[in-house]
C-alpha positions in Angstrom: 0.0 0.0 0.0 2.9 2.4 0.8 4.5 1.8 -2.5 1.2 2.3 -4.4 0.6 5.6 -2.5 4.1 6.9 -3.4 3.6 6.0 -7.0 0.2 7.8 -6.9 1.8 10.9 -5.4 4.5 10.9 -8.0 1.9 10.6 -10.8 -0.1 13.6 -9.4 3.1 15.6 -9.2 3.9 14.8 -12.8 0.4 15.9 -13.8 0.8 19.2 -11.9 4.1 19.9 -13.6 2.7 19.1 -17.0 -0.2 21.5 -16.4 2.2 24.4 -16.0 3.0 26.3 -19.2 6.6 25.6 -20.3 9.1 28.4 -19.8 11.0 28.3 -23.1 12.3 31.9 -23.0 15.6 32.9 -21.6 15.4 36.5 -20.5 18.2 39.0 -21.0 18.3 42.6 -19.9 18.0 45.2 -22.6 17.5 48.3 -20.6 17.7 49.1 -16.9 18.1 52.0 -14.5 19.0 52.3 -10.8 16.4 53.2 -8.2 16.6 55.9 -5.5 14.5 58.2 -3.4 14.2 61.4 -5.5 15.5 64.6 -3.9 12.6 67.0 -3.1 13.3 69.2 -6.1 13.0 66.1 -8.4 10.0 64.5 -6.7 6.4 65.0 -8.1 3.6 66.4 -5.9 1.3 63.7 -4.5 -1.6 65.3 -6.3 0.2 65.0 -9.6 0.5 61.2 -9.2 -3.1 60.6 -8.0 -5.3 59.2 -10.8 -2.5 59.9 -13.2 -0.9 58.4 -16.3 2.9 58.4 -16.6 4.3 57.7 -20.1 8.1 57.1 -20.0 10.4 56.4 -22.9 13.5 54.1 -22.7 16.0 53.1 -25.3 16.7 49.4 -25.6 20.1 47.8 -26.3 19.0 44.3 -27.4 16.0 43.7 -29.6 13.6 40.8 -29.5 10.0 39.6 -30.2 8.9 39.3 -26.5 9.5 41.6 -23.6 8.9 41.9 -19.9 8.8 45.1 -17.9 10.1 45.5 -14.4 8.2 47.9 -12.2 9.6 49.1 -8.9 8.4 50.1 -5.5 11.9 49.8 -4.0 11.6 52.9 -1.8 7.9 52.8 -1.2 6.7 52.4 2.4 3.3 50.9 1.5 2.2 48.6 -1.4 1.9 50.4 -4.7 -1.1 49.7 -7.0 -0.8 50.1 -10.8 -4.2 49.3 -12.3 -3.3 49.6 -16.0 0.0 49.4 -17.8 0.9 49.4 -21.5 4.1 49.1 -23.6 4.5 50.3 -27.2 7.1 51.4 -29.7 7.9 55.1 -29.2 7.1 57.5 -32.0 8.6 60.6 -30.6 7.5 62.9 -27.8 4.5 61.5 -26.0 3.3 59.5 -29.1 3.3 55.8 -29.7 3.7 54.0 -33.0 0.3 52.9 -34.3 -0.3 49.2 -34.1 2.3 48.5 -31.5 0.5 49.3 -28.3 0.1 46.3 -26.0 -1.5 46.0 -22.5 0.7 44.4 -19.9 -0.5 41.8 -17.5 0.8 40.6 -14.1 0.1 37.0 -13.3 -2.6 37.2 -15.9 -4.3 40.3 -14.4 -4.3 43.8 -15.8 -3.3 45.3 -12.4 -0.6 44.7 -9.8 0.0 45.5 -6.2 3.7 45.8 -5.6 4.8 45.2 -2.0 6.8 48.0 -0.2 10.4 47.6 -1.0 9.9 45.2 -3.9 9.9 45.1 -7.7 7.6 43.1 -10.0 8.0 41.7 -13.5 5.2 41.8 -15.9 4.1 38.8 -17.9 5.8 38.3 -21.3 4.2 40.3 -24.1 4.7 39.7 -27.8 6.0 42.9 -29.4 8.7 43.2 -32.0 11.4 45.6 -30.7 14.5 46.2 -32.8 17.9 46.6 -31.1 18.6 50.3 -30.2 14.9 51.2 -30.6 12.9 53.1 -28.0 9.7 52.0 -26.3 7.2 53.8 -24.1 6.0 52.4 -20.8 2.6 53.9 -19.8 1.3 53.4 -16.2 -1.9 54.5 -14.5 -1.6 55.1 -10.8 -4.9 55.4 -9.1 -3.2 56.7 -6.0 0.2 58.3 -5.5 3.0 56.1 -4.2 3.7 56.3 -0.5 7.4 57.0 -1.0 8.4 57.7 -4.6 10.9 55.4 -6.3 12.7 57.2 -9.1 15.7 57.7 -11.3 16.1 61.5 -11.4 18.9 61.5 -14.0 17.0 60.0 -16.8 18.3 62.4 -19.5 15.0 61.4 -21.1 11.6 63.2 -21.2 8.6 61.6 -19.5 5.0 62.7 -19.7 2.3 63.1 -17.1 -1.4 63.7 -17.5 -4.4 63.3 -15.1 -6.7 60.3 -15.6 -6.2 56.9 -17.3 -4.8 57.5 -20.7 -2.4 54.6 -21.0 -4.0 53.4 -24.3 -4.1 56.8 -25.9 -1.9 57.3 -29.0 -0.6 60.6 -27.7 -1.0 62.8 -24.7 -2.0 66.4 -25.6 -1.1 68.9 -23.0 1.0 66.5 -20.9 3.4 67.8 -18.4 7.0 67.0 -19.4 9.5 65.9 -16.7 13.1 64.7 -17.1 12.9 61.9 -14.6 11.8 58.2 -14.5 9.4 56.9 -11.9 8.6 53.4 -10.8 10.2 51.7 -13.8 13.4 49.6 -13.4 14.0 47.3 -16.4 13.1 45.8 -19.7 14.1 42.2 -20.6 13.8 40.6 -24.0 13.5 36.9 -24.8 17.0 36.1 -25.8 17.3 36.6 -29.6 20.1 34.0 -29.7 21.7 31.4 -27.3 24.7 33.7 -27.0 22.7 36.8 -25.8 24.0 38.3 -22.6 24.3 41.7 -21.0 26.8 44.1 -19.4 26.1 46.1 -16.3 27.8 49.5 -16.1 28.0 50.4 -12.4 28.9 53.9 -11.5 28.1 57.5 -10.7 27.1 60.6 -12.7 29.7 59.9 -15.3 28.0 56.6 -16.1 24.6 58.1 -15.5 25.4 60.7 -18.2 25.7 64.1 -16.6 26.6 66.4 -19.5 24.9 64.2 -22.1 22.1 65.4 -24.3 18.6 65.1 -23.1 16.8 62.5 -25.3 20.0 62.1 -27.2 21.1 58.7 -25.9 24.8 59.8 -25.9 26.0 58.6 -22.5 29.0 56.3 -22.8 27.0 53.1 -22.1 24.6 54.1 -24.9 27.4 54.6 -27.3 29.0 51.3 -26.2 25.7 49.6 -27.0 25.9 51.1 -30.5 29.4 49.7 -31.0 28.4 46.3 -29.7 25.4 46.1 -32.0 27.4 47.1 -35.1 30.0 44.3 -34.5 28.7 40.9 -35.5 30.7 39.1 -32.7 29.0 41.2 -30.0 25.6 42.1 -31.6 23.7 40.1 -29.0 25.3 41.9 -26.0 23.0 44.3 -24.1 24.1 47.2 -21.9 22.3 48.0 -18.6 23.2 51.5 -17.2 23.3 51.4 -13.4 24.9 54.8 -12.9 23.5 57.2 -10.2 24.5 60.8 -10.1 26.4 61.6 -6.9 26.7 57.9 -5.9 29.5 56.7 -3.8 31.2 53.4 -3.2 31.0 53.5 0.6 28.4 56.0 1.8 24.8 56.7 0.9 24.3 60.0 -0.8 22.2 60.3 -3.9 21.0 56.7 -3.9 22.3 53.8 -1.8 26.0 53.2 -1.8 27.5 50.8 -4.3 27.8 47.8 -2.0 24.3 48.3 -0.7 22.7 48.3 -4.2 25.0 45.6 -5.7 22.5 42.7 -5.4 19.6 44.6 -7.0 21.6 46.4 -9.6 24.0 43.7 -10.7 23.2 40.2 -9.5 19.5 40.4 -10.1 19.8 41.6 -13.7 18.7 39.0 -16.2 21.4 37.6 -18.4 24.3 39.6 -16.9 27.7 38.2 -17.7 30.0 41.3 -17.5 30.4 44.2 -15.1 32.2 47.4 -15.6 32.9 49.3 -12.4 33.6 53.1 -12.7 32.9 54.6 -9.2 34.9 56.4 -6.5 35.3 60.0 -7.6 32.6 61.1 -5.2 34.1 59.2 -2.2 37.5 60.9 -2.9 35.9 64.4 -3.5 33.5 64.5 -0.5 36.3 63.5 1.9 37.6 67.0 2.0 35.0 69.1 0.2 33.9 70.9 3.5 37.2 70.8 5.4 40.6 69.2 5.4 41.2 65.8 7.1 44.2 64.1 8.5 46.6 62.0 6.5 45.3 58.9 8.4 41.8 59.7 7.2 43.0 59.9 3.6 44.8 56.5 3.9 41.7 54.9 5.6 39.5 56.0 2.7 41.7 54.5 0.1 42.0 51.3 2.0 38.2 51.1 2.5 37.5 51.8 -1.2 39.9 49.0 -2.2 38.2 46.7 0.2 34.9 47.5 -1.4 36.3 46.7 -4.8 37.5 43.4 -3.5 33.9 42.7 -2.3 32.4 43.5 -5.7 34.9 41.3 -7.5 34.3 38.3 -5.2 30.5 38.6 -5.3 30.5 39.0 -9.1 32.8 36.1 -9.6 30.7 33.9 -7.4 27.8 34.6 -9.8 29.9 33.8 -12.9 30.3 37.5 -13.9 33.5 38.9 -15.3 34.5 42.2 -13.7 36.3 45.0 -15.5 37.7 47.9 -13.5 37.7 51.4 -15.0 40.2 53.9 -13.6 38.8 57.0 -12.0 38.9 60.1 -14.3 40.9 63.2 -13.3 39.0 66.0 -11.5 41.8 68.6 -10.9 39.7 71.3 -12.7 36.6 70.7 -10.6 35.3 73.8 -8.7 32.9 71.6 -6.8 35.5 69.3 -5.2 38.6 71.6 -5.5 41.0 68.7 -5.0 44.5 69.3 -3.7 47.7 67.3 -3.9 46.6 64.8 -1.3 43.3 64.1 -3.0 45.2 63.5 -6.2 47.5 61.1 -4.4 44.4 59.2 -3.2 43.1 59.0 -6.7 46.5 57.8 -8.0 46.6 55.1 -5.2 43.2 53.8 -6.1 43.9 53.8 -9.8 47.2 52.0 -9.2 45.3 49.2 -7.4 42.8 49.0 -10.2 45.5 48.7 -12.8 47.5 46.1 -10.8 47.3 42.5 -12.1 45.4 39.9 -10.2 42.4 42.1 -9.1 40.0 42.9 -11.9 39.6 40.5 -14.9 40.7 43.4 -17.2 41.3 47.2 -16.8 39.6 49.9 -18.9 42.0 52.9 -18.4 39.6 55.9 -18.7 42.1 58.0 -16.7 44.8 57.6 -19.3 42.4 58.3 -22.1 40.7 61.3 -20.6 43.5 63.2 -18.9 45.1 66.3 -20.4 48.7 65.3 -21.5 50.0 68.7 -20.4 48.1 68.7 -17.1 47.4 65.1 -16.2 45.3 65.9 -13.1 42.7 67.6 -15.4 40.3 66.4 -18.1 41.3 67.1 -21.7 39.6 70.3 -22.8 38.1 68.6 -25.8 36.4 66.1 -23.5 35.4 68.4 -20.7 31.7 69.3 -20.3 32.9 72.6 -18.7 32.9 71.7 -15.0 36.2 69.9 -14.8 34.5 66.8 -13.6 32.1 65.4 -16.2 32.9 64.6 -19.8 30.9 66.2 -22.7 29.1 64.1 -25.3 32.4 64.1 -27.2 34.2 62.8 -24.2 31.6 60.1 -23.7 32.1 59.0 -27.3 35.8 58.7 -26.7 35.2 56.6 -23.6 32.8 54.2 -25.4 35.2 54.0 -28.3 38.2 53.0 -26.1 36.6 49.9 -24.6 37.9 46.7 -26.4 34.9 44.8 -27.7 36.9 41.6 -27.4 36.2 41.8 -23.6 32.6 40.7 -24.4 33.1 37.9 -26.9 
């Protein structure tokens, strides 16, 4: 009797498994952005997000025939309800391309209640999205989030109107805002078995301060262009996880690099490579308000190196190759006004990044971007004008200097 009962249970289990729809798709990240609490000047009034439609445009790296959208309530303090959501090919401004608009579902339902502190993937939807194309994600919020989750440095225009207009082909009279809210990622069904993605983890230089609004000319965007144009890397996506003002060790604008590592790197679908370009804000904030002791300088360098070791170990444990990018010069920055000791700190960190046996490879942005006649400063041709952030020309140089062979 016992043997018969076990066989019966096994047969029921097999029937249960067979009843589940097969998961044939392998998902790979095509677009992503890091989440933070928006500063008061970048947050929207609660009334503006009550019974409101948000239409947000993002530019993909990989193309595909099926997509999933990741919504986020990472910094919400109560569950967030989105009762209608659509995805469509972008047609410019607040318009969508006719015939491409699709309703999203979540576990088969048209609405979703996202727990506080959580994110939620939509069900797959069949929509043909070419590589390097843009899509709009339209959300209707019946009530404002209790704690907004945002990416203020979108360098892309979003649109906001009262009422539920997610299915409308355009949004006349919409309020334009240069921030993203409550969206975190787009994944595509892998267009080939070799499809994989890169996470670029960094601060405002990766986020694209100084880039062109709606121009998609941050260095990760331009790297995606190069990858797509090269047959050997055409199925490699790029996920930009830069946050303006972000630091390796301390919270500032967004959680510190180690605190956000699991969400922004390890949880990304299909990630196989990581480029780390972060640390200039740790170095600069150390003495921005007042000088510190030599011991404090040494301690900061040691702690930053320890954090890089943590990143390398955690990424390697997940089968991810890690490429270290050297920290760009900031000697012309009026914001940080670095002195000789700050420059010595940057040189010490960069020396560790370049040393063999740490990162899997080194991308030497410092050597590329520094002025040959004044190596503590950015080249004038690459400087956005603040001595700290590259211009679009500088971002193009950065993207062009990355060996594509690292991603084969």
